[in-house]
C-alpha positions in Angstrom: 19.6 -26.6 -39.6 22.6 -28.2 -37.9 25.8 -26.5 -36.8 28.6 -26.5 -39.4 31.2 -29.1 -38.2 32.9 -29.9 -41.4 36.4 -28.2 -41.5 38.8 -29.9 -44.0 41.0 -31.4 -41.3 38.3 -32.7 -39.0 40.0 -35.2 -36.8 38.5 -38.7 -36.7 38.2 -38.6 -32.9 36.0 -35.6 -33.3 33.4 -37.4 -35.4 31.5 -38.7 -32.4 31.3 -35.1 -31.1 29.9 -34.0 -34.5 27.2 -36.8 -34.3 26.4 -35.9 -30.7 26.0 -32.2 -31.6 23.7 -33.1 -34.5 21.7 -35.3 -32.2 21.5 -32.5 -29.6 20.3 -30.1 -32.3 17.5 -32.5 -33.4 16.4 -33.2 -29.9 16.6 -29.6 -28.9 14.6 -28.4 -31.9 11.9 -31.0 -31.3 11.6 -30.1 -27.7 11.4 -26.4 -28.5 8.7 -27.0 -31.1 6.6 -29.1 -28.7 7.0 -26.6 -25.9 6.0 -23.6 -28.0 3.0 -25.5 -29.5 1.7 -26.4 -26.0 2.3 -22.8 -24.8 0.5 -21.4 -27.8 -2.6 -23.5 -27.2 -2.6 -22.8 -23.5 -2.3 -19.1 -24.1 -5.2 -19.1 -26.5 -7.6 -21.1 -24.2 -6.8 -20.0 -20.7 -7.4 -16.8 -18.7 -4.8 -16.2 -16.0 -6.8 -16.3 -12.7 -4.4 -14.3 -10.5 -4.9 -10.8 -9.2 -3.7 -8.4 -11.9 -5.7 -10.0 -14.7 -9.1 -8.8 -13.5 -7.9 -5.9 -11.3 -6.6 -3.9 -14.2 -5.3 -5.8 -17.3 -8.8 -6.8 -18.7 -10.5 -3.5 -17.6 -7.8 -1.5 -19.3 -7.9 -3.6 -22.4 -11.7 -3.2 -22.6 -11.4 0.6 -22.2 -8.7 0.9 -24.8 -10.7 -1.2 -27.2 -14.0 0.8 -26.5 -15.8 -2.4 -25.5 -18.4 -0.4 -23.6 -18.4 -2.7 -20.6 -20.5 -1.2 -17.8 -17.7 -1.0 -15.2 -16.0 1.9 -13.5 -12.5 1.5 -12.0 -11.7 2.6 -8.4 -9.8 5.9 -8.3 -6.3 4.6 -7.9 -6.7 2.1 -10.8 -8.2 4.9 -12.9 -5.0 6.9 -12.2 -3.0 3.9 -13.4 -5.1 3.9 -16.6 -4.5 7.6 -17.1 -0.8 7.4 -16.5 0.6 4.0 -17.4 2.0 3.4 -20.9 -0.9 1.9 -22.9 0.7 -0.4 -25.4 0.2 -3.9 -23.8 -3.4 -3.4 -22.8 -4.1 -1.7 -26.1 -2.9 -4.7 -28.0 -4.9 -7.0 -25.7 -8.0 -4.9 -26.3 -7.4 -4.9 -30.1 -7.1 -8.7 -30.2 -10.2 -9.0 -28.0 -12.2 -6.8 -30.3 -11.0 -8.3 -33.5 -11.5 -12.0 -32.4 -14.6 -11.4 -30.3 -13.3 -13.5 -27.4 -11.6 -12.4 -24.2 -9.3 -15.3 -24.5 -7.4 -13.4 -27.1 -6.0 -11.2 -24.4 -3.9 -14.1 -23.1 -1.8 -14.5 -26.2 0.0 -11.1 -26.2 3.0 -12.5 -24.2 3.2 -15.5 -26.4 3.1 -13.4 -29.6 5.7 -11.1 -28.2 8.0 -14.0 -27.3 7.6 -15.4 -30.8 8.4 -11.9 -32.3 11.6 -11.8 -30.2 12.7 -15.3 -31.2 12.0 -14.5 -34.9 14.1 -11.4 -34.5 16.9 -13.3 -32.9 16.9 -15.9 -35.6 16.6 -13.7 -38.6 18.5 -10.6 -37.6 21.0 -11.9 -35.1 21.5 -15.3 -36.7 20.9 -17.0 -33.3 20.2 -20.7 -33.3 16.4 -20.6 -32.9 15.9 -23.8 -30.9 18.7 -22.9 -28.5 17.3 -19.4 -27.9 13.8 -20.9 -27.3 15.1 -23.5 -24.9 17.2 -21.0 -22.9 14.3 -18.6 -22.7 11.9 -21.2 -21.4 14.4 -22.5 -18.9 13.8 -19.4 -16.8 10.6 -20.4 -14.9 9.0 -16.9 -15.0 9.4 -16.6 -18.7 7.7 -20.0 -19.2 4.9 -19.0 -16.8 4.3 -15.6 -18.3 4.4 -16.9 -21.9 0.8 -18.1 -21.5 -0.7 -15.6 -19.2 -2.8 -12.4 -19.3 -0.2 -10.4 -17.5 2.0 -8.2 -19.8 5.5 -8.4 -18.2 6.8 -10.7 -20.9 5.3 -8.5 -23.6 7.3 -5.5 -22.3 10.5 -7.4 -21.8 10.4 -9.2 -25.1 10.4 -5.8 -26.8 13.1 -4.6 -24.5 15.2 -7.7 -25.2 14.9 -6.9 -28.9 16.5 -3.5 -28.3 19.1 -4.7 -25.9 20.3 -7.7 -28.0 20.4 -5.6 -31.1 22.7 -3.1 -29.4 24.8 -5.9 -28.0 25.1 -7.4 -31.4 26.2 -4.1 -32.8 28.8 -3.9 -30.1 30.1 -7.4 -30.6 30.2 -7.5 -34.3 30.5 -3.8 -35.3 27.1 -3.7 -37.1 26.5 0.0 -36.5 25.9 0.6 -40.3 23.2 -2.1 -40.4 20.1 0.0 -40.8 17.7 -2.9 -40.6 19.1 -3.8 -37.2 18.9 -0.2 -36.1 15.2 -0.1 -37.0 14.6 -3.3 -34.9 16.5 -1.8 -32.0 14.6 1.5 -32.1 11.2 -0.2 -32.5 12.0 -2.5 -29.5 13.1 0.4 -27.4 10.0 2.5 -28.2 7.7 -0.5 -27.7 9.2 -1.2 -24.3 9.0 2.5 -23.2 5.3 2.5 -24.2 4.7 -0.6 -22.1 6.2 0.0 -18.6 8.0 2.8 -16.9 10.1 0.3 -14.9 12.2 -0.5 -18.0 12.9 3.2 -18.8 16.5 3.2 -17.4 17.5 0.3 -19.6 15.8 1.9 -22.6 17.6 5.2 -22.1 21.0 3.4 -21.8 20.3 1.7 -25.1 19.5 5.0 -26.7 22.6 6.6 -25.2 24.8 3.8 -26.7 23.2 4.1 -30.1 23.5 7.9 -30.0 27.1 7.9 -28.9 28.2 5.2 -31.4 26.6 7.0 -34.4 27.9 10.4 -33.2 31.4 9.0 -33.6 30.6 7.5 -37.1 33.1 8.5 -39.8 30.7 9.0 -42.6 29.0 12.3 -42.1 25.9 11.6 -44.3 25.3 8.3 -42.5 25.9 9.9 -39.1 23.3 12.6 -39.7 20.7 10.2 -41.0 21.1 7.8 -38.2 21.2 10.5 -35.5 18.0 12.0 -36.9 16.1 8.7 -36.7 17.5 7.9 -33.2 16.4 11.3 -32.0 12.9 10.9 -33.5 12.6 7.4 -31.8 13.7 8.8 -28.5 11.1 11.5 -28.7 8.4 9.0 -29.5 9.6 6.7 -26.6 9.3 9.6 -24.2 5.8 10.7 -25.3 4.0 8.9 -22.4 6.3 10.7 -20.0 5.8 14.0 -21.8 2.0 13.6 -21.8 2.0 12.8 -18.0 4.2 15.8 -17.3 1.9 18.1 -19.3 -1.4 16.8 -17.7 -0.3 15.7 -14.2 3.0 17.4 -13.4 4.7 14.0 -13.1 6.3 12.2 -16.0 5.6 8.8 -14.6 2.2 9.4 -13.1 1.1 8.2 -10.6 4.3 6.5 -9.5 7.8 7.4 -10.1 11.5 6.9 -9.5 12.8 8.0 -6.0 15.4 10.3 -7.5 12.7 12.4 -9.1 10.4 12.7 -6.1 11.9 16.0 -4.9 11.1 17.5 -8.3 7.6 16.0 -8.6 5.9 16.0 -5.2 2.8 14.3 -6.5 4.7 11.2 -7.2 3.9 8.0 -5.2 7.3 6.8 -4.1 8.2 3.3 -5.5 10.7 2.9 -2.7 7.9 2.7 -0.2 5.9 0.4 -2.5 9.0 -1.8 -2.8 9.4 -2.1 0.9 5.7 -3.2 1.3 6.2 -5.8 -1.4 9.5 -7.1 -0.2 9.9 -10.4 1.6 9.0 -9.8 5.3 12.4 -10.9 6.6 14.2 -8.5 4.2 12.2 -5.3 4.6 15.0 -3.6 6.5 17.8 -4.5 4.2 19.1 -2.6 1.2 17.7 -3.0 -2.3 20.9 -4.4 -3.7 20.9 -7.2 -1.1 17.2 -7.9 -1.9 18.0 -8.0 -5.6 20.9 -10.4 -5.4 19.2 -12.7 -2.9 16.3 -12.8 -5.3 18.5 -13.3 -8.4 20.3 -16.2 -6.8 17.2 -17.4 -4.8 19.2 -17.4 -1.5 17.3 -19.4 1.2 14.3 -19.9 -1.1 12.4 -23.2 -0.6 12.7 -25.7 -3.3 9.1 -26.9 -2.9 5.9 -25.8 -1.2 3.0 -27.9 0.0 0.4 -25.4 -1.1 1.7 -24.0 -4.4 4.0 -24.7 -7.3 7.7 -23.9 -6.7 7.4 -20.9 -9.0 4.2 -18.9 -9.7 3.4 -15.9 -11.9 4.1 -13.2 -9.2 6.0 -15.3 -6.6 3.3 -14.5 -4.0 2.1 -16.7 -1.2 5.6 -17.1 0.2 7.8 -15.7 3.0 11.5 -15.4 2.3 10.7 -15.8 -1.4 7.8 -13.3 -1.4 7.7 -11.7 -4.8 11.3 -12.7 -5.4 13.2 -15.3 -7.4 11.9 -17.1 -10.5 14.9 -17.2 -12.8 16.2 -20.4 -11.1 19.6 -19.8 -9.5 21.2 -22.7 -11.3 20.2 -21.4 -14.7 21.3 -17.8 -13.7 24.8 -19.0 -12.9 25.2 -21.5 -15.8 23.9 -19.2 -18.5 26.0 -16.2 -17.3 29.1 -18.4 -17.3 28.3 -19.9 -20.7 27.7 -16.6 -22.3 31.0 -15.1 -21.0 32.9 -18.3 -21.8 31.6 -18.4 -25.4 32.4 -14.7 -25.7 36.0 -15.2 -24.8 36.3 -18.3 -27.0 34.9 -16.2 -29.9 37.3 -13.2 -29.2 38.7 -11.7 -26.0 36.8 -8.4 -26.7 33.5 -10.3 -27.0 34.0 -11.9 -23.6 34.8 -8.5 -22.0 31.7 -6.9 -23.7 29.4 -9.7 -22.5 30.9 -9.7 -18.9 30.6 -5.9 -18.8 27.0 -6.0 -20.1 25.9 -8.6 -17.4 27.7 -6.5 -14.7 26.0 -3.4 -15.9 22.5 -5.0 -15.9 22.9 -6.5 -12.5 24.5 -3.4 -11.1 21.8 -1.1 -12.4 18.9 -3.3 -11.4 20.5 -3.8 -7.9 19.8 -0.1 -7.1 16.4 0.0 -8.9 13.3 0.0 -6.6 11.4 -3.3 -6.7 14.1 -5.0 -8.8 13.8 -8.1 -6.5 10.5 -8.7 -8.4 12.2 -10.4 -11.3 9.0 -10.7 -13.4 9.5 -7.0 -14.2 12.9 -7.8 -15.7 12.5 -10.9 -17.9 14.7 -9.4 -20.5 17.7 -10.7 -18.5 17.3 -14.4 -19.3 16.1 -13.6 -22.8 19.2 -11.5 -23.5 21.7 -13.8 -22.0 20.2 -16.9 -23.6 20.2 -15.2 -27.0 23.9 -14.3 -26.6 24.6 -18.0 -26.1 22.5 -18.9 -29.2 24.4 -16.3 -31.2 27.9 -17.4 -30.1 27.6 -21.2 -30.0 27.4 -21.6 -33.8 30.4 -19.3 -34.2 32.5 -21.1 -31.6 31.6 -24.7 -32.4 34.1 -25.1 -35.3 37.1 -24.6 -33.1 35.8 -25.8 -29.8 33.2 -28.5 -30.6 33.7 -30.5 -27.3 33.2 -27.4 -25.2 30.0 -26.4 -27.0 28.8 -30.0 -26.7 29.2 -30.0 -23.0 27.4 -26.7 -22.7 24.5 -27.9 -24.9 24.1 -31.0 -22.9 24.0 -29.0 -19.6 21.5 -26.5 -21.2 19.2 -29.2 -22.6 19.4 -31.1 -19.3 18.3 -28.0 -17.4 15.5 -27.4 -19.8 14.2 -30.9 -19.3 14.4 -30.6 -15.6 12.6 -27.3 -15.4 10.0 -28.5 -17.9 9.3 -31.5 -15.6 9.1 -29.3 -12.5 6.8 -26.8 -14.3 4.8 -29.3 -16.3 1.5 -27.8 -15.1 2.4 -24.6 -17.0 2.3 -26.6 -20.2 -1.1 -28.1 -19.5 -3.7 -27.1 -22.1 -7.0 -26.3 -20.4 -9.9 -24.0 -21.1 -10.4 -21.3 -18.4 -12.9 -18.6 -19.2 -15.0 -15.9 -17.5 -17.3 -18.4 -15.9 -14.5 -20.4 -14.3 -13.0 -17.1 -13.1 -16.3 -16.0 -11.5 -16.4 -19.3 -9.7 -12.8 -19.0 -8.6 -13.5 -15.6 -7.1 -16.9 -16.6 -5.7 -18.8 -13.8 -7.6 -21.0 -16.0 -9.8 -23.7 -16.3 -7.2 -24.1 -12.5 -7.2 -25.3 -12.5 -10.8 -28.7 -13.8 -9.7 -29.1 -10.9 -7.2 -28.4 -8.1 -9.7 -30.9 -6.4 -12.0 -30.1 -5.0 -15.5 -30.6 -1.2 -15.6 -29.5 -0.7 -12.0 -26.2 0.7 -10.9 -24.3 -1.1 -8.2 -21.4 0.1 -6.0 -19.3 -3.0 -5.3 -17.2 -2.8 -2.1 -14.8 -5.5 -1.0 -14.7 -7.5 -4.3 -11.1 -6.7 -5.3 -9.7 -7.9 -7.7 -12.9 -9.4 -9.2 -15.4 -6.6 -9.2 -15.0 -6.5 -13.0 -16.5 -10.0 -13.2 -19.7 -8.8 -11.5 -20.8 -7.2 -14.8 -22.1 -10.6 -15.8 -21.4 -13.8 -17.9 -20.7 -11.7 -21.0 -19.4 -8.7 -19.1 -22.4 -6.6 -20.3 -25.3 -7.5 -18.1 -24.9 -5.3 -15.0 -23.5 -1.9 -14.3 -20.8 -2.0 -11.6 -18.9 0.8 -9.9 -15.8 -0.6 -8.1 -14.9 1.1 -4.8 -12.7 0.2 -1.8 -15.0 1.6 0.9 -18.7 2.4 1.3 -17.8 6.1 1.9 -16.5 6.3 -1.7 -19.7 5.0 -3.3 -21.5 7.6 -5.5 -25.0 8.7 -4.4 -28.0 7.0 -6.0 -26.2 3.7 -6.4 -27.2 0.3 -4.8 -24.6 -1.0 -2.4 -23.2 -4.5 -3.1 -20.8 -5.4 -0.3 -18.9 -8.5 0.6 
């Protein structure tokens, strides 16, 4: 579908612009289709080899799906399993069990991204190819789309809620019940996925509640408020469960502001300091966040790794930071605000205010410099552009053309730099065992014996064998933690 550029008095000098816009649309749609096809194949065939996949994502998925894998988590990871919201790993486990292959766990992010793009196109009337291209221009979105991590899963659901609320604000769609349902499902799904996104979820609920509280029609107001209240209760159920069982709503971690009320909480501020770039461990969280967002002093290349990787590890000043590409951050924010003002002054103010609110809130949030936890930002801003461009193009075709050329050029450049993340390759359990040097231990183990594995993090899960069912493994961090009557397996 091409943008409508046929007003009755279309000037002759604008015809080349119309043809150029149509050409951009066709090229952009083709690129988006190719990119999503390759990402889908990669997601279905490749297990992510980095730390979190085998440390807890796959073990949690197996436990949620009742796969009966003979593996026991170390105590801290078991506390994570007890307290963390279960939805992402539950979906991974469900796909694993239904398909019979562990590779199915790698498609959750891809499916969530597809769901978000479907929502944006069908409910928000965003240009699908443009939303896709803008989403994949953020390197971390591209990388996570075909991985076993679940950060994009969480943030795709959060982006559904946030963009739905913003669309209501921009175009006064508060009476649209279908859009409200999407917003509530997205908010509940995000809350059931990660505690880190709870502040954004609660802000979305607060806006929805306030807007419908002020609704003129009393019957509609009561109905909407009832469903919003039910959804909020469901969203908070993981916190309520943790509070009831462990005396801490976000067990085992929590927000710094709550620590005085829940002493059992592991303070995320301390964790954030440990995982901050070494040169920035003494600076404030806002400074760390903005240096990360705009990739201040970050290298543009490394001799030993890709410029951007899934967790931004193996770095110094850029340690666990950056990943949205500073150029894209600036241009997309500018484009969204500009298109907002061209659409209507109020739209520009709403978009500028939303971006300021997001950046300001995240600036004071622990660990917010780890941008992979907040992938909803590029998804949301990119979708706003994809919503507004078709509305603005009739009156400002040249401006939209320039923006689209810049956007498509950035996508091509990022895709070239990150071409390895589009490569389709099969990586399974055997390759993972080789990568973590645990395959040779399989020949030393005997079925029916129980082994206490020490020093194998994050890959002790793989010691259970080629099909993950051959050997009984208890994962521990030290020999002193090994249960009695177990055979020690130490590295």
